[in-house]
C-alpha positions in Angstrom: 0.0 0.0 -0.1 2.9 2.4 0.7 3.9 2.2 -3.0 0.5 3.5 -4.1 0.6 6.5 -1.8 -2.5 5.5 0.1 -3.3 6.8 3.5 -4.1 4.1 6.0 -6.8 4.7 8.8 -6.9 2.6 12.0 -8.4 2.9 15.5 -5.5 0.7 16.9 -3.8 3.0 19.3 -1.3 0.4 20.4 0.0 -0.4 17.0 3.2 1.6 17.5 4.0 -0.5 20.6 3.8 -3.9 18.8 7.2 -4.8 17.3 5.9 -6.8 14.3 3.3 -4.4 13.4 5.4 -1.4 13.8 8.2 -3.1 11.6 5.6 -3.7 9.0 4.5 0.0 8.9 8.1 1.0 8.4 8.9 -1.7 5.9 5.8 -1.0 3.7 6.6 2.8 4.1 3.0 3.8 4.8 1.3 6.8 6.2 -0.9 5.5 9.0 -3.4 7.8 10.8 -4.5 6.4 14.2 -8.0 7.5 15.6 -7.3 8.0 19.4 -11.0 8.4 20.4 -12.5 5.5 22.4 -16.0 4.1 22.4 -17.4 6.0 19.3 -19.8 4.8 16.6 -18.8 4.2 12.9 -20.7 7.3 12.0 -18.8 9.4 14.5 -15.5 7.9 13.3 -16.2 8.9 9.8 -17.3 12.4 10.9 -13.9 12.8 12.8 -11.9 11.6 9.8 -13.8 14.0 7.4 -13.3 16.8 9.8 -9.5 16.0 9.9 -9.0 15.3 6.3 -7.4 18.6 5.2 -5.0 18.4 8.1 -4.1 14.8 7.2 -3.5 15.7 3.6 -1.2 18.5 4.7 0.8 16.3 6.9 1.1 13.6 4.3 2.4 16.1 1.8 4.9 17.7 4.3 6.4 14.6 5.7 7.9 11.5 3.9 6.6 8.0 4.7 6.7 6.0 6.8 4.9 7.8 9.6 2.2 7.3 12.2 0.0 10.2 13.1 -2.8 10.5 15.7 -6.1 11.9 14.9 -8.1 13.2 18.0 -11.8 13.3 18.5 -11.6 17.1 17.9 -10.1 16.5 14.5 -6.5 17.5 15.4 -3.7 15.7 13.7 0.0 15.2 14.9 2.8 12.9 13.9 4.6 10.5 16.1 8.3 10.5 15.6 9.1 6.8 14.5 12.5 7.2 13.1 13.6 5.8 9.8 
């Protein structure tokens, strides 16, 4: 997926702490966005990602992959430093 330039969306907040999954993100050179809000509906999840879309696009353009970024319930977006 990294070679296609797709953005990957997940709700798995712990992914960056799991060695194999973290290594897969780095190896595939993906741009991964993690929704940090808990206990929300699918509709709310979609609304949050729509609200954050422009910020996600700007971050994806500004930073080379691979990266992991958090998306908050308020629609704020920030990148974790994962190294290369």
